[in-house]
C-alpha positions as CSV (number, residue, x, y, z in Angstrom):
1,M,7.4,-16.0,13.7
2,R,7.5,-18.5,10.8
3,P,5.6,-17.0,7.8
4,D,4.8,-20.6,6.5
5,K,3.4,-21.8,9.8
6,S,0.2,-23.8,9.4
7,L,-2.8,-22.1,10.9
8,S,-4.5,-24.3,13.5
9,P,-8.3,-24.6,13.7
10,F,-8.1,-22.8,17.1
11,E,-6.3,-19.9,15.5
12,L,-8.8,-19.7,12.7
13,R,-11.7,-19.5,15.2
14,V,-10.0,-16.9,17.4
15,Y,-8.9,-14.6,14.6
16,R,-12.3,-14.7,12.9
17,H,-13.5,-13.1,16.1
18,Y,-10.4,-11.0,16.9
19,K,-12.5,-8.0,17.9
20,V,-14.2,-10.0,20.6
21,V,-10.9,-11.3,21.8
22,H,-9.5,-7.8,22.0
23,G,-12.5,-6.6,23.9
24,C,-12.1,-9.4,26.4
25,R,-8.4,-8.6,26.8
26,I,-9.2,-5.0,27.6
27,A,-11.9,-6.0,30.1
28,L,-9.7,-8.5,31.9
29,A,-6.8,-5.9,32.0
30,F,-9.2,-3.3,33.4
31,V,-10.4,-5.6,36.2
32,L,-6.9,-6.8,37.2
33,T,-5.6,-3.2,37.1
34,F,-8.5,-2.1,39.3
35,L,-7.7,-4.8,41.9
36,L,-4.0,-3.9,41.8
37,V,-4.7,-0.3,42.4
38,R,-7.0,-1.1,45.3
39,M,-4.6,-3.6,46.9
40,L,-1.7,-1.1,46.6
41,D,-3.8,1.8,47.7
42,V,-2.4,3.9,44.8
43,P,-3.2,7.7,45.2
44,E,-5.1,9.2,42.2
45,G,-5.9,5.6,41.3
46,T,-8.4,6.5,38.6
47,W,-5.6,7.6,36.2
48,P,-4.0,4.2,35.7
49,L,-7.4,2.9,34.7
50,I,-8.1,5.8,32.3
51,T,-4.6,5.5,30.8
52,L,-5.0,1.8,30.4
53,V,-8.2,2.1,28.3
54,V,-6.9,5.1,26.2
55,V,-3.5,3.5,25.5
56,M,-4.6,-0.2,25.1
57,G,-7.8,0.4,23.1
58,P,-6.5,1.0,19.6
59,I,-3.8,-1.7,19.9
60,S,-4.8,-5.2,18.8
61,F,-1.8,-6.5,16.8
62,W,1.7,-7.2,17.9
63,G,3.1,-5.3,14.9
64,N,1.7,-2.1,16.4
65,V,2.9,-2.7,20.0
66,V,6.6,-1.8,19.8
67,P,6.2,1.6,17.9
68,R,3.2,2.5,20.0
69,A,5.0,1.6,23.2
70,L,7.9,4.0,22.4
71,Q,5.4,6.7,21.5
72,R,3.5,6.0,24.8
73,I,6.7,6.4,26.9
74,G,7.9,9.5,25.0
75,G,4.5,11.2,25.0
76,T,3.9,10.5,28.7
77,I,7.3,11.7,29.9
78,T,7.1,14.8,27.7
79,G,3.6,15.7,28.8
80,A,4.4,15.1,32.5
81,A,7.5,17.3,32.3
82,I,5.5,20.1,30.6
83,G,2.8,19.8,33.3
84,L,5.2,19.9,36.2
85,V,6.8,23.1,34.8
86,A,3.3,24.5,34.4
87,L,2.5,23.9,38.1
88,K,5.7,25.6,39.1
89,L,5.0,28.6,36.9
90,E,1.5,28.9,38.4
91,L,3.1,29.9,41.7
92,W,4.7,32.9,40.0
93,S,2.2,33.9,37.4
94,L,-1.0,32.4,36.2
95,P,-0.8,34.1,32.7
96,L,2.7,32.7,32.3
97,M,1.5,29.3,33.3
98,L,-1.4,29.5,30.8
99,A,1.0,30.6,28.0
100,W,3.3,27.7,28.8
101,C,0.3,25.2,28.7
102,A,-0.8,26.8,25.4
103,I,2.7,26.1,24.0
104,G,2.4,22.5,25.2
105,I,-1.0,22.0,23.6
106,F,0.2,23.6,20.4
107,L,3.0,21.0,20.3
108,C,0.3,18.3,20.8
109,G,-1.8,19.7,18.0
110,Y,1.1,20.2,15.6
111,L,2.5,16.7,16.1
112,A,-1.0,15.2,15.9
113,Q,-1.0,16.1,12.2
114,G,2.3,14.4,11.6
115,K,3.6,10.8,11.6
116,R,3.1,10.3,15.4
117,P,-0.4,11.4,16.3
118,Y,-0.6,8.8,19.1
119,Q,2.4,10.3,20.9
120,A,1.0,13.8,20.5
121,L,-2.3,12.6,22.0
122,L,-0.5,11.3,25.1
123,I,1.4,14.5,25.5
124,G,-1.9,16.4,25.6
125,I,-3.5,13.9,27.9
126,T,-0.6,13.8,30.4
127,L,-0.3,17.5,30.4
128,S,-4.0,17.9,31.2
129,V,-3.8,15.3,34.0
130,V,-0.7,16.9,35.6
131,A,-1.7,20.5,35.2
132,G,-5.1,19.9,36.6
133,A,-3.6,19.3,40.1
134,P,-4.1,22.0,42.8
135,P,-1.7,25.0,42.3
136,G,1.7,24.1,43.6
137,D,0.7,20.6,44.6
138,M,3.8,18.8,43.2
139,G,3.0,15.6,45.1
140,T,-0.3,15.1,43.4
141,A,1.2,16.1,40.1
142,L,4.0,13.5,40.5
143,W,1.6,10.8,41.5
144,R,-0.6,11.5,38.5
145,S,2.5,11.4,36.2
146,G,3.5,8.2,37.8
147,D,0.0,6.8,37.5
148,V,-0.1,7.6,33.8
149,I,3.3,5.9,33.2
150,F,2.1,3.0,35.4
151,G,-1.0,2.6,33.3
152,S,1.0,2.7,30.1
153,L,3.3,0.0,31.3
154,L,0.4,-2.2,32.3
155,A,-1.1,-1.7,28.9
156,M,2.1,-2.8,27.3
157,L,2.2,-5.9,29.6
158,F,-1.3,-7.0,28.9
159,T,-0.9,-6.5,25.2
160,S,2.3,-8.5,25.0
161,I,0.6,-11.6,26.6
162,W,-0.4,-13.9,23.8
163,P,-0.5,-11.0,21.3
164,Q,-2.6,-11.0,18.2
165,R,-0.6,-11.2,14.9
166,A,-1.7,-9.0,12.0
167,F,0.1,-11.4,9.6
168,I,-2.1,-14.3,10.7
169,L,-5.3,-12.3,10.2
170,W,-3.9,-11.1,6.8
171,R,-3.5,-14.7,5.7
172,I,-7.0,-15.6,6.9
173,K,-8.7,-12.6,5.2
174,M,-6.7,-13.1,2.0
175,A,-7.7,-16.7,1.9
176,A,-11.3,-15.6,2.4
177,F,-10.9,-13.3,-0.6
178,I,-9.6,-16.1,-2.7
179,T,-12.6,-18.3,-1.7
180,D,-15.1,-15.5,-2.5
181,F,-13.3,-14.7,-5.8
182,D,-13.4,-18.4,-6.8
183,R,-17.1,-18.6,-6.0
184,I,-17.9,-15.6,-8.2
185,H,-15.7,-16.9,-11.0
186,H,-17.5,-20.3,-10.9
187,T,-20.9,-18.6,-10.9
188,G,-20.1,-16.1,-13.6
189,F,-19.0,-18.8,-16.1
190,S,-21.2,-21.7,-15.1
191,P,-22.4,-23.6,-18.2
192,N,-25.6,-24.5,-16.4
193,L,-26.9,-20.9,-16.4
194,L,-29.1,-19.7,-19.3
195,E,-29.1,-16.1,-18.3
196,R,-26.4,-13.8,-16.9
197,P,-26.2,-13.9,-13.1
198,H,-26.4,-10.7,-11.1
199,L,-23.0,-10.4,-9.5
200,E,-22.5,-6.7,-9.2
201,K,-23.1,-6.6,-5.4
202,S,-20.8,-9.6,-4.9
203,L,-18.0,-8.0,-6.9
204,N,-18.3,-4.7,-5.0
205,A,-18.3,-6.6,-1.7
206,V,-15.1,-8.5,-2.6
207,L,-13.4,-5.4,-3.8
208,G,-14.3,-3.6,-0.5
209,N,-12.9,-6.6,1.5
210,V,-9.6,-6.3,-0.4
211,E,-9.3,-2.6,0.5
212,K,-10.0,-3.4,4.2
213,I,-7.1,-5.9,4.2
214,R,-4.7,-3.1,3.4
215,T,-4.9,-1.9,7.1
216,L,-3.0,-5.1,8.0
217,V,-0.1,-4.6,5.7
218,T,2.1,-2.3,7.8
219,P,1.8,-4.3,11.1
220,A,2.2,-7.6,9.2
221,S,5.3,-6.4,7.6
222,K,6.8,-5.3,10.9
223,E,6.0,-8.6,12.5
224,T,7.5,-10.8,9.8
225,H,10.2,-8.4,8.4
226,I,8.7,-9.2,4.9
227,Q,9.1,-6.3,2.5
228,K,6.1,-4.1,2.5
229,S,6.3,-3.9,-1.2
230,I,5.3,-7.6,-1.4
231,F,2.2,-7.0,0.5
232,D,1.4,-4.0,-1.6
233,G,1.9,-6.0,-4.7
234,I,-0.5,-8.7,-3.5
235,Q,-3.1,-5.9,-2.8
236,T,-2.7,-4.4,-6.2
237,V,-2.9,-7.7,-8.1
238,A,-6.0,-8.8,-6.0
239,R,-7.8,-5.6,-6.8
240,N,-6.9,-5.9,-10.5
241,M,-8.1,-9.5,-10.6
242,V,-11.6,-8.3,-9.4
243,C,-11.7,-5.7,-12.1
244,T,-10.6,-8.1,-14.8
245,L,-13.1,-10.7,-13.7
246,E,-15.9,-8.2,-14.0
247,L,-14.9,-7.3,-17.6
248,Q,-14.5,-10.9,-18.4
249,I,-18.0,-11.7,-17.2
250,N,-19.3,-8.9,-19.4
251,A,-17.6,-10.3,-22.4
252,Y,-18.8,-13.8,-21.7
253,W,-22.4,-12.8,-21.6
254,A,-22.2,-10.1,-24.3
255,S,-24.2,-12.0,-27.0
256,R,-25.9,-15.4,-27.1
257,E,-24.1,-16.6,-30.2
258,S,-20.6,-15.8,-28.9
259,H,-21.6,-17.2,-25.5
260,F,-22.3,-20.7,-26.9
261,L,-19.1,-20.6,-29.0
262,M,-17.1,-19.9,-25.8
263,I,-18.8,-22.7,-23.9
264,N,-17.7,-25.2,-26.6
265,A,-14.1,-23.9,-26.8
266,V,-11.9,-26.6,-25.2
267,T,-9.0,-24.2,-24.3
268,L,-11.4,-21.7,-22.6
269,R,-13.0,-24.4,-20.6
270,E,-9.7,-25.7,-19.5
271,T,-8.7,-22.2,-18.6
272,Q,-11.7,-21.9,-16.3
273,V,-10.9,-25.2,-14.6
274,M,-7.2,-24.3,-14.2
275,T,-8.2,-21.0,-12.7
276,H,-10.2,-22.8,-10.1
277,H,-7.3,-25.2,-9.3
278,M,-4.8,-22.3,-9.0
279,L,-7.1,-20.3,-6.7
280,A,-7.6,-23.4,-4.5
281,A,-3.8,-23.9,-4.4
282,V,-3.2,-20.3,-3.2
283,Q,-6.0,-20.6,-0.7
284,L,-4.5,-23.8,0.7
285,A,-1.1,-22.3,0.9
286,L,-2.4,-19.3,2.9
287,H,-4.0,-21.6,5.4
288,D,-1.4,-24.4,5.6
289,G,1.8,-22.7,4.5
290,N,2.4,-25.5,2.0
291,L,3.7,-24.1,-1.3
292,K,3.8,-27.5,-3.2
293,A,0.3,-27.1,-4.5
294,I,1.1,-23.7,-5.9
295,Q,4.3,-25.0,-7.6
296,H,2.4,-27.9,-9.1
297,A,-0.4,-25.7,-10.4
298,S,2.0,-23.1,-11.8
299,V,3.3,-25.6,-14.3
300,R,-0.1,-26.1,-15.8
301,Q,-0.9,-22.4,-15.5
302,A,2.1,-21.6,-17.7
303,E,0.9,-24.1,-20.3
304,I,-2.6,-22.4,-20.2
305,I,-1.0,-19.0,-20.7
306,E,0.9,-20.3,-23.8
307,E,-2.3,-21.8,-25.2
308,L,-4.2,-18.6,-24.7
309,R,-1.4,-16.7,-26.5
310,Q,-1.8,-19.1,-29.5
311,L,-5.5,-18.6,-29.4
312,M,-5.1,-14.9,-29.4
313,Q,-3.0,-15.2,-32.6
314,T,-5.7,-17.3,-34.1
315,T,-8.2,-14.7,-33.2
316,R,-6.1,-12.0,-34.8
317,A,-5.9,-14.2,-38.0
318,G,-9.7,-13.9,-38.3
319,E,-10.9,-17.4,-37.3
320,M,-12.6,-15.9,-34.2
321,H,-13.4,-12.4,-35.4
322,E,-16.3,-11.5,-33.0
323,A,-15.3,-8.7,-30.6
324,P,-16.8,-10.4,-27.5
325,I,-14.9,-13.6,-28.1
326,Y,-11.7,-11.7,-28.8
327,G,-12.2,-9.6,-25.6
328,Y,-12.9,-12.7,-23.5
329,V,-9.8,-14.5,-24.7
330,W,-7.6,-11.5,-24.0
331,L,-9.1,-11.0,-20.6
332,S,-8.7,-14.8,-19.8
333,L,-5.0,-14.4,-20.7
334,E,-4.8,-11.3,-18.5
335,L,-6.5,-13.0,-15.6
336,A,-4.1,-16.0,-15.9
337,R,-1.1,-13.7,-15.8
338,Q,-2.4,-11.9,-12.8
339,L,-3.2,-15.1,-11.0
340,E,0.3,-16.4,-11.8
341,L,1.8,-13.1,-10.4
342,L,-0.4,-13.4,-7.3
343,S,0.8,-17.0,-6.6
344,Q,4.5,-15.9,-7.0
345,L,4.0,-13.0,-4.5
346,V,2.1,-15.2,-2.0
347,S,4.9,-17.8,-2.3
348,R,7.5,-15.1,-1.5
349,A,5.5,-13.9,1.5
350,L,5.2,-17.5,2.9
351,R,8.7,-18.6,2.1
352,K,10.9,-19.1,5.1
């Protein structure tokens, strides 16, 4: 898929309700599988339905489909093989059969604590299904094994039809974070307010949303083949921006005298305006994939960073000796640097 593909209004609506879409997909897959099992008169027909729900339930993004598909197949075949051997051993010795099943479940539990817990789960489920057949009834065991594999294949099929993309949802949620951050930034430094606004809950909510986006990083990287380190870098910068903004708001409202001085400082006002423009450019790029707005805003952003550096030198010289003002200027420079880095990383992620 093209990373810079513009998001259509339809995609924005669908992905804002991706949980509902995933639920509808599973419901439709269950109904169609049920009709198929009834029409084909499949023996042990409940197992494809159970497998469909167990296998398809956690999968919602295309970036998870391929690795999970391989784990499904491997886990199902391994579990079925262990179960068939267990049924054969039961004809000779029940204790030997139980010991064999214990080894299989041990393998399931051991692998469940490793890198492939999903495959381990399917080993245990398939072993339970197959070994639960009547003693020596290899026909029922084979049908159950085949039904589990059949259900897994159907789950793969239904998931691959118009799959959801983690990268698209990542773009939407990151754009929403930028919008919320801009709203808090505008409120925190509004010249129309006489008292400090209470933004603690809003800042915590935005920080929590950033952490939730992290779950999309791995599947998004697999879908687009974009380096995972770029996504991780964006996550880190976004989290640091929230922390810097909170400190900056504290310095801005530290004292009434310094507050009025900062309101009347031309460079600081221009920095606030430029921050808004840069945030808007990044948000637009995430939705439309157009990087021209970021490139245009980056030119002025570099000028603002240089002006802030000069202002910091002036502050050190003693012309602005109050600690709140010095801290606010330093934090403004730090936020400008972080925002510039964020724009560069987003550009790398969206570049063809």
